[in-house]
KEVEX-601687 format. One record per atom (N, C-alpha, C, CB): atom name; y, x, z. Coordinates in steps of 0.02 Angstrom, whole numbers. Glycine has a CB too. Example, Ala and Ser with C-alpha at 12.3 -4.5 7.8 and 13.67 -1.06 7.14 Angstrom:
// residues 2
+------+--------+--------+--------+
: atom :      Y :      X :      Z :
+------+--------+--------+--------+
:    N :   -284 :    660 :    390 :
:   CA :   -225 :    615 :    390 :
:    C :   -165 :    660 :    390 :
:   CB :   -224 :    565 :    452 :
:    N :   -112 :    642 :    354 :
:   CA :    -53 :    684 :    357 :
:    C :      2 :    645 :    394 :
:   CB :    -30 :    704 :    286 :
+------+--------+--------+--------+
This chain:
// residues 126
+------+--------+--------+--------+
: atom :      Y :      X :      Z :
+------+--------+--------+--------+
:    N :   -549 :    482 :   -632 :
:   CA :   -493 :    452 :   -666 :
:    C :   -463 :    504 :   -712 :
:   CB :   -441 :    424 :   -615 :
:    N :   -462 :    490 :   -775 :
:   CA :   -439 :    537 :   -825 :
:    C :   -364 :    549 :   -818 :
:   CB :   -456 :    513 :   -895 :
:    N :   -344 :    611 :   -825 :
:   CA :   -273 :    627 :   -825 :
:    C :   -242 :    639 :   -758 :
:   CB :   -237 :    573 :   -858 :
:    N :   -282 :    640 :   -705 :
:   CA :   -253 :    655 :   -639 :
:    C :   -231 :    727 :   -638 :
:   CB :   -304 :    640 :   -582 :
:    N :   -169 :    737 :   -621 :
:   CA :   -141 :    805 :   -620 :
:    C :   -118 :    818 :   -549 :
:   CB :    -82 :    813 :   -670 :
:    N :   -150 :    866 :   -517 :
:   CA :   -137 :    880 :   -446 :
:    C :    -63 :    896 :   -435 :
:   CB :   -180 :    937 :   -422 :
:    N :    -34 :    939 :   -475 :
:   CA :     36 :    959 :   -465 :
:    C :     82 :    898 :   -471 :
:   CB :     56 :   1012 :   -516 :
:    N :     70 :    856 :   -519 :
:   CA :    112 :    797 :   -528 :
:    C :    106 :    750 :   -469 :
:   CB :     94 :    761 :   -593 :
:    N :     45 :    737 :   -446 :
:   CA :     37 :    693 :   -388 :
:    C :     72 :    723 :   -328 :
:   CB :    -37 :    681 :   -373 :
:    N :     66 :    789 :   -320 :
:   CA :     99 :    822 :   -264 :
:    C :    174 :    813 :   -266 :
:   CB :     81 :    895 :   -262 :
:    N :    203 :    820 :   -326 :
:   CA :    275 :    811 :   -334 :
:    C :    295 :    739 :   -321 :
:   CB :    298 :    833 :   -403 :
:    N :    256 :    692 :   -348 :
:   CA :    273 :    621 :   -339 :
:    C :    270 :    601 :   -266 :
:   CB :    226 :    578 :   -380 :
:    N :    222 :    627 :   -230 :
:   CA :    213 :    607 :   -161 :
:    C :    245 :    655 :   -112 :
:   CB :    140 :    602 :   -145 :
:    N :    275 :    709 :   -138 :
:   CA :    309 :    759 :    -97 :
:    C :    265 :    783 :    -40 :
:   CB :    374 :    732 :    -70 :
:    N :    204 :    805 :    -58 :
:   CA :    157 :    826 :     -6 :
:    C :    143 :    901 :     -9 :
:   CB :     93 :    788 :    -13 :
:    N :    185 :    939 :    -43 :
:   CA :    171 :   1010 :    -48 :
:    C :    170 :   1044 :     20 :
:   CB :    224 :   1043 :    -92 :
:    N :    205 :   1017 :     68 :
:   CA :    206 :   1046 :    135 :
:    C :    159 :   1008 :    182 :
:   CB :    278 :   1045 :    163 :
:    N :    118 :    965 :    156 :
:   CA :     74 :    923 :    197 :
:    C :     99 :    852 :    196 :
:   CB :     71 :    950 :    269 :
:    N :     58 :    808 :    221 :
:   CA :     76 :    737 :    221 :
:    C :    127 :    725 :    277 :
:   CB :     14 :    693 :    231 :
:    N :    183 :    694 :    260 :
:   CA :    233 :    680 :    313 :
:    C :    206 :    629 :    362 :
:   CB :    299 :    654 :    282 :
:    N :    231 :    630 :    423 :
:   CA :    208 :    580 :    472 :
:    C :    226 :    509 :    449 :
:   CB :    239 :    594 :    541 :
:    N :    185 :    462 :    468 :
:   CA :    199 :    393 :    451 :
:    C :    258 :    369 :    492 :
:   CB :    136 :    348 :    465 :
:    N :    301 :    330 :    461 :
:   CA :    360 :    304 :    496 :
:    C :    343 :    254 :    550 :
:   CB :    407 :    272 :    446 :
:    N :    393 :    226 :    582 :
:   CA :    379 :    182 :    639 :
:    C :    352 :    113 :    619 :
:   CB :    442 :    173 :    678 :
:    N :    354 :     97 :    555 :
:   CA :    328 :     33 :    532 :
:    C :    262 :     46 :    496 :
:   CB :    379 :     -4 :    484 :
:    N :    208 :     17 :    522 :
:   CA :    141 :     31 :    497 :
:    C :    111 :    -26 :    456 :
:   CB :     95 :     46 :    555 :
:    N :    153 :    -70 :    430 :
:   CA :    127 :   -126 :    390 :
:    C :    151 :   -119 :    318 :
:   CB :    149 :   -193 :    420 :
:    N :    114 :   -148 :    273 :
:   CA :    132 :   -146 :    202 :
:    C :    117 :   -213 :    171 :
:   CB :     94 :    -88 :    165 :
:    N :    147 :   -224 :    113 :
:   CA :    130 :   -281 :     70 :
:    C :    137 :   -258 :     -1 :
:   CB :    176 :   -343 :     85 :
:    N :     89 :   -274 :    -42 :
:   CA :     91 :   -258 :   -113 :
:    C :    148 :   -299 :   -143 :
:   CB :     23 :   -273 :   -148 :
:    N :    189 :   -267 :   -185 :
:   CA :    247 :   -300 :   -214 :
:    C :    225 :   -361 :   -255 :
:   CB :    286 :   -251 :   -259 :
:    N :    166 :   -359 :   -284 :
:   CA :    141 :   -417 :   -323 :
:    C :    129 :   -477 :   -277 :
:   CB :     77 :   -399 :   -361 :
:    N :    105 :   -463 :   -217 :
:   CA :     94 :   -517 :   -168 :
:    C :    161 :   -546 :   -144 :
:   CB :     53 :   -492 :   -108 :
:    N :    209 :   -503 :   -134 :
:   CA :    276 :   -527 :   -113 :
:    C :    307 :   -569 :   -168 :
:   CB :    322 :   -467 :    -95 :
:    N :    301 :   -547 :   -230 :
:   CA :    328 :   -586 :   -286 :
:    C :    293 :   -654 :   -290 :
:   CB :    319 :   -548 :   -353 :
:    N :    227 :   -654 :   -283 :
:   CA :    190 :   -717 :   -284 :
:    C :    211 :   -763 :   -227 :
:   CB :    114 :   -703 :   -279 :
:    N :    225 :   -735 :   -169 :
:   CA :    248 :   -775 :   -112 :
:    C :    315 :   -808 :   -128 :
:   CB :    255 :   -731 :    -49 :
:    N :    360 :   -772 :   -161 :
:   CA :    424 :   -801 :   -179 :
:    C :    416 :   -859 :   -227 :
:   CB :    470 :   -747 :   -210 :
:    N :    374 :   -849 :   -278 :
:   CA :    363 :   -902 :   -327 :
:    C :    332 :   -964 :   -294 :
:   CB :    318 :   -877 :   -385 :
:    N :    281 :   -952 :   -254 :
:   CA :    247 :  -1009 :   -222 :
:    C :    293 :  -1044 :   -172 :
:   CB :    183 :   -986 :   -187 :
:    N :    335 :  -1007 :   -138 :
:   CA :    382 :  -1038 :    -90 :
:    C :    430 :  -1084 :   -126 :
:   CB :    421 :   -984 :    -51 :
:    N :    449 :  -1067 :   -187 :
:   CA :    493 :  -1111 :   -227 :
:    C :    455 :  -1173 :   -249 :
:   CB :    521 :  -1072 :   -288 :
:    N :    391 :  -1164 :   -266 :
:   CA :    351 :  -1219 :   -292 :
:    C :    329 :  -1269 :   -238 :
:   CB :    290 :  -1192 :   -326 :
:    N :    323 :  -1246 :   -176 :
:   CA :    300 :  -1289 :   -122 :
:    C :    361 :  -1323 :    -91 :
:   CB :    260 :  -1249 :    -67 :
:    N :    383 :  -1377 :   -122 :
:   CA :    445 :  -1411 :   -104 :
:    C :    443 :  -1437 :    -33 :
:   CB :    459 :  -1468 :   -152 :
:    N :    387 :  -1465 :    -12 :
:   CA :    383 :  -1495 :     55 :
:    C :    392 :  -1445 :    111 :
:   CB :    317 :  -1531 :     63 :
:    N :    387 :  -1381 :     97 :
:   CA :    396 :  -1330 :    148 :
:    C :    460 :  -1290 :    137 :
:   CB :    336 :  -1283 :    149 :
:    N :    508 :  -1320 :    103 :
:   CA :    571 :  -1285 :     89 :
:    C :    606 :  -1262 :    153 :
:   CB :    616 :  -1330 :     50 :
:    N :    635 :  -1203 :    149 :
:   CA :    672 :  -1176 :    205 :
:    C :    631 :  -1140 :    257 :
:   CB :    709 :  -1230 :    237 :
:    N :    566 :  -1140 :    252 :
:   CA :    523 :  -1104 :    300 :
:    C :    522 :  -1030 :    283 :
:   CB :    452 :  -1133 :    300 :
:    N :    510 :   -991 :    333 :
:   CA :    504 :   -918 :    323 :
:    C :    431 :   -899 :    331 :
:   CB :    548 :   -879 :    374 :
:    N :    410 :   -851 :    290 :
:   CA :    341 :   -829 :    290 :
:    C :    338 :   -753 :    300 :
:   CB :    305 :   -849 :    225 :
:    N :    291 :   -731 :    340 :
:   CA :    281 :   -660 :    352 :
:    C :    231 :   -635 :    301 :
:   CB :    257 :   -645 :    425 :
:    N :    254 :   -597 :    252 :
:   CA :    210 :   -573 :    199 :
:    C :    191 :   -501 :    213 :
:   CB :    244 :   -579 :    129 :
:    N :    132 :   -492 :    239 :
:   CA :    106 :   -425 :    254 :
:    C :     32 :   -423 :    236 :
:   CB :    117 :   -407 :    330 :
:    N :     13 :   -369 :    203 :
:   CA :    -56 :   -361 :    181 :
:    C :   -101 :   -326 :    231 :
:   CB :    -58 :   -325 :    117 :
:    N :    -71 :   -285 :    274 :
:   CA :   -111 :   -249 :    323 :
:    C :    -74 :   -189 :    350 :
:   CB :   -177 :   -227 :    292 :
:    N :   -111 :   -149 :    386 :
:   CA :    -85 :    -87 :    414 :
:    C :    -97 :    -29 :    366 :
:   CB :   -117 :    -72 :    483 :
:    N :    -57 :     24 :    373 :
:   CA :    -67 :     85 :    333 :
:    C :    -45 :    145 :    373 :
:   CB :    -28 :     81 :    266 :
:    N :    -64 :    203 :    349 :
:   CA :    -36 :    267 :    371 :
:    C :    -36 :    312 :    310 :
:   CB :    -78 :    299 :    432 :
:    N :      5 :    363 :    311 :
:   CA :      8 :    409 :    254 :
:    C :    -59 :    443 :    243 :
:   CB :     63 :    461 :    264 :
:    N :    -96 :    458 :    296 :
:   CA :   -162 :    488 :    288 :
:    C :   -209 :    440 :    252 :
:   CB :   -191 :    507 :    358 :
:    N :   -207 :    377 :    270 :
:   CA :   -250 :    328 :    237 :
:    C :   -233 :    321 :    163 :
:   CB :   -245 :    259 :    272 :
:    N :   -169 :    325 :    147 :
:   CA :   -148 :    323 :     77 :
:    C :   -177 :    384 :     40 :
:   CB :    -71 :    322 :     70 :
:    N :   -170 :    443 :     71 :
:   CA :   -197 :    504 :     40 :
:    C :   -273 :    500 :     31 :
:   CB :   -179 :    566 :     83 :
:    N :   -307 :    470 :     79 :
:   CA :   -380 :    463 :     73 :
:    C :   -399 :    419 :     13 :
:   CB :   -409 :    432 :    137 :
:    N :   -361 :    366 :      2 :
:   CA :   -374 :    322 :    -56 :
:    C :   -360 :    360 :   -121 :
:   CB :   -332 :    257 :    -52 :
:    N :   -305 :    397 :   -123 :
:   CA :   -289 :    436 :   -183 :
:    C :   -345 :    485 :   -198 :
:   CB :   -221 :    473 :   -175 :
:    N :   -369 :    518 :   -147 :
:   CA :   -424 :    566 :   -155 :
:    C :   -486 :    532 :   -183 :
:   CB :   -441 :    600 :    -87 :
:    N :   -499 :    471 :   -160 :
:   CA :   -558 :    433 :   -183 :
:    C :   -551 :    411 :   -256 :
:   CB :   -569 :    373 :   -138 :
:    N :   -493 :    385 :   -275 :
:   CA :   -485 :    357 :   -342 :
:    C :   -465 :    409 :   -394 :
:   CB :   -433 :    302 :   -341 :
:    N :   -444 :    467 :   -370 :
:   CA :   -422 :    520 :   -416 :
:    C :   -449 :    587 :   -391 :
:   CB :   -343 :    522 :   -421 :
:    N :   -514 :    600 :   -403 :
:   CA :   -545 :    661 :   -377 :
:    C :   -510 :    725 :   -398 :
:   CB :   -616 :    663 :   -399 :
:    N :   -475 :    725 :   -454 :
:   CA :   -439 :    785 :   -476 :
:    C :   -383 :    804 :   -428 :
:   CB :   -410 :    775 :   -546 :
:    N :   -362 :    758 :   -386 :
:   CA :   -308 :    771 :   -339 :
:    C :   -332 :    804 :   -275 :
:   CB :   -272 :    706 :   -322 :
:    N :   -397 :    813 :   -269 :
:   CA :   -427 :    840 :   -208 :
:    C :   -391 :    902 :   -181 :
:   CB :   -500 :    857 :   -220 :
:    N :   -377 :    949 :   -224 :
:   CA :   -346 :   1012 :   -202 :
:    C :   -274 :   1003 :   -179 :
:   CB :   -348 :   1061 :   -256 :
:    N :   -240 :    951 :   -199 :
:   CA :   -170 :    942 :   -182 :
:    C :   -158 :    896 :   -122 :
:   CB :   -134 :    915 :   -240 :
:    N :   -211 :    872 :    -93 :
:   CA :   -205 :    826 :    -37 :
:    C :   -236 :    856 :     26 :
:   CB :   -237 :    758 :    -53 :
:    N :   -197 :    866 :     78 :
:   CA :   -225 :    894 :    140 :
:    C :   -279 :    848 :    168 :
:   CB :   -170 :    905 :    191 :
:    N :   -332 :    877 :    193 :
:   CA :   -388 :    839 :    221 :
:    C :   -387 :    837 :    296 :
:   CB :   -453 :    868 :    197 :
:    N :   -362 :    888 :    327 :
:   CA :   -371 :    896 :    399 :
:    C :   -314 :    867 :    440 :
:   CB :   -379 :    968 :    415 :
:    N :   -273 :    825 :    411 :
:   CA :   -220 :    793 :    449 :
:    C :   -248 :    734 :    488 :
:   CB :   -161 :    771 :    403 :
:    N :   -231 :    728 :    551 :
:   CA :   -256 :    670 :    589 :
:    C :   -221 :    606 :    566 :
:   CB :   -245 :    681 :    665 :
:    N :   -256 :    551 :    574 :
:   CA :   -226 :    486 :    558 :
:    C :   -179 :    468 :    614 :
:   CB :   -282 :    431 :    548 :
:    N :   -114 :    462 :    599 :
:   CA :    -64 :    449 :    651 :
:    C :    -51 :    375 :    663 :
:   CB :      0 :    484 :    634 :
:    N :    -94 :    332 :    637 :
:   CA :    -87 :    260 :    650 :
:    C :   -112 :    245 :    720 :
:   CB :   -126 :    218 :    597 :
:    N :    -73 :    207 :    756 :
:   CA :    -91 :    187 :    824 :
:    C :   -113 :    114 :    823 :
:   CB :    -32 :    197 :    874 :
:    N :   -177 :    101 :    833 :
:   CA :   -205 :     34 :    827 :
:    C :   -172 :    -16 :    875 :
:   CB :   -279 :     36 :    840 :
:    N :   -146 :      8 :    930 :
:   CA :   -117 :    -38 :    979 :
:    C :    -41 :    -43 :    972 :
:   CB :   -135 :    -15 :   1049 :
:    N :    -13 :    -23 :    915 :
:   CA :     59 :    -22 :    907 :
:    C :     90 :    -92 :    908 :
:   CB :     78 :     13 :    841 :
:    N :     62 :   -139 :    873 :
:   CA :     84 :   -208 :    873 :
:    C :     38 :   -248 :    829 :
:   CB :    158 :   -215 :    849 :
:    N :     44 :   -313 :    831 :
:   CA :      4 :   -356 :    789 :
:    C :     49 :   -396 :    742 :
:   CB :    -39 :   -403 :    831 :
:    N :     19 :   -434 :    698 :
:   CA :     56 :   -476 :    652 :
:    C :     11 :   -535 :    633 :
:   CB :     79 :   -436 :    590 :
:    N :     41 :   -586 :    607 :
:   CA :      4 :   -646 :    588 :
:    C :     33 :   -673 :    523 :
:   CB :      7 :   -699 :    644 :
:    N :     -6 :   -668 :    470 :
:   CA :     16 :   -694 :    405 :
:    C :    -20 :   -759 :    387 :
:   CB :      3 :   -642 :    350 :
:    N :    -49 :   -792 :    438 :
:   CA :    -89 :   -852 :    424 :
:    C :    -47 :   -908 :    393 :
:   CB :   -120 :   -877 :    489 :
:    N :     16 :   -914 :    411 :
:   CA :     58 :   -968 :    382 :
:    C :     65 :   -957 :    307 :
:   CB :    127 :   -970 :    417 :
:    N :     76 :   -896 :    285 :
:   CA :     84 :   -883 :    213 :
:    C :     17 :   -893 :    177 :
:   CB :    110 :   -812 :    201 :
:    N :    -38 :   -879 :    211 :
:   CA :   -104 :   -891 :    181 :
:    C :   -118 :   -966 :    175 :
:   CB :   -159 :   -857 :    222 :
:    N :   -104 :  -1003 :    228 :
:   CA :   -120 :  -1074 :    230 :
:    C :    -72 :  -1116 :    187 :
:   CB :   -117 :  -1100 :    302 :
:    N :     -7 :  -1107 :    195 :
:   CA :     42 :  -1149 :    160 :
:    C :     49 :  -1128 :     87 :
:   CB :    109 :  -1145 :    196 :
:    N :     53 :  -1063 :     75 :
:   CA :     65 :  -1038 :      7 :
:    C :      0 :  -1021 :    -29 :
:   CB :    110 :   -978 :      9 :
:    N :    -56 :  -1018 :      7 :
:   CA :   -120 :  -1002 :    -25 :
:    C :   -126 :   -930 :    -46 :
:   CB :   -130 :  -1046 :    -84 :
:    N :    -90 :   -885 :    -13 :
:   CA :    -91 :   -815 :    -31 :
:    C :   -156 :   -781 :     -9 :
:   CB :    -32 :   -778 :     -2 :
:    N :   -179 :   -735 :    -51 :
:   CA :   -234 :   -690 :    -34 :
:    C :   -206 :   -620 :    -46 :
:   CB :   -300 :   -704 :    -78 :
:    N :   -199 :   -582 :      7 :
:   CA :   -166 :   -517 :      2 :
:    C :   -212 :   -463 :    -23 :
:   CB :   -139 :   -497 :     70 :
:    N :   -184 :   -418 :    -64 :
:   CA :   -220 :   -359 :    -86 :
:    C :   -225 :   -310 :    -28 :
:   CB :   -185 :   -325 :   -147 :
:    N :   -282 :   -276 :    -23 :
:   CA :   -290 :   -228 :     31 :
:    C :   -258 :   -161 :     12 :
:   CB :   -365 :   -218 :     47 :
:    N :   -256 :   -115 :     59 :
:   CA :   -223 :    -51 :     48 :
:    C :   -255 :    -13 :     -9 :
:   CB :   -226 :     -9 :    112 :
:    N :   -321 :    -12 :    -12 :
:   CA :   -355 :     25 :    -65 :
:    C :   -335 :     -1 :   -134 :
:   CB :   -432 :     20 :    -57 :
:    N :   -334 :    -66 :   -143 :
:   CA :   -315 :    -95 :   -207 :
:    C :   -243 :    -78 :   -224 :
:   CB :   -325 :   -172 :   -206 :
:    N :   -199 :    -84 :   -176 :
:   CA :   -128 :    -71 :   -186 :
:    C :   -117 :      2 :   -207 :
:   CB :    -89 :    -85 :   -121 :
:    N :   -147 :     49 :   -171 :
:   CA :   -137 :    120 :   -186 :
:    C :   -171 :    137 :   -252 :
:   CB :   -166 :    164 :   -130 :
:    N :   -232 :    114 :   -263 :
:   CA :   -267 :    128 :   -326 :
:    C :   -227 :    105 :   -386 :
:   CB :   -337 :     94 :   -326 :
:    N :   -202 :     43 :   -384 :
:   CA :   -164 :     17 :   -440 :
:    C :    -99 :     54 :   -450 :
:   CB :   -150 :    -58 :   -430 :
:    N :    -68 :     76 :   -396 :
:   CA :     -6 :    115 :   -401 :
:    C :    -19 :    182 :   -434 :
:   CB :     25 :    126 :   -331 :
:    N :    -71 :    217 :   -412 :
:   CA :    -89 :    282 :   -441 :
:    C :   -104 :    274 :   -515 :
:   CB :   -149 :    313 :   -405 :
:    N :   -144 :    224 :   -533 :
:   CA :   -161 :    213 :   -603 :
:    C :    -98 :    199 :   -645 :
:   CB :   -211 :    156 :   -610 :
:    N :    -53 :    160 :   -618 :
:   CA :      9 :    144 :   -653 :
:    C :     52 :    207 :   -663 :
:   CB :     50 :     92 :   -615 :
:    N :     58 :    248 :   -611 :
:   CA :     96 :    310 :   -617 :
:    C :     64 :    358 :   -667 :
:   CB :    102 :    344 :   -549 :
:    N :     -1 :    362 :   -667 :
:   CA :    -35 :    407 :   -713 :
:    C :    -25 :    385 :   -785 :
:   CB :   -110 :    411 :   -697 :
:    N :    -24 :    320 :   -798 :
:   CA :    -10 :    295 :   -866 :
:    C :     60 :    316 :   -889 :
:   CB :    -18 :    218 :   -869 :
:    N :    107 :    317 :   -843 :
:   CA :    175 :    338 :   -860 :
:    C :    178 :    411 :   -879 :
:   CB :    223 :    324 :   -802 :
:    N :    132 :    451 :   -852 :
:   CA :    132 :    523 :   -864 :
:    C :     93 :    543 :   -926 :
:   CB :    104 :    559 :   -805 :
:    N :     58 :    496 :   -956 :
:   CA :     17 :    513 :  -1015 :
:    C :     61 :    522 :  -1076 :
:   CB :    -35 :    458 :  -1029 :
+------+--------+--------+--------+
């Protein structure tokens, strides 16, 4: 990816001291998916007033760093490699099937979300 600047990514992600531990919430949703959910919830009149759990999947800061390393090889030196993944698979579960079925949502995965975010940030720095 052209224009990846290790120092800038390090500053943006505040990882100069290593990757911070992942917080107690291990789920994410791409903001574009959340926006789409809001629009579709307004459009689906027959389901007015229902609540939908909009979540794309699990994440950890290590997994985010791994995706950045993959999509932006120039960042390799600024991203710690030897940090263990602190995601606990048995932490809890979630079910977004209602938002998929009623609203027809297809969630972006973590790799897509992080890749698109990095590309967007890099365009701002050009």
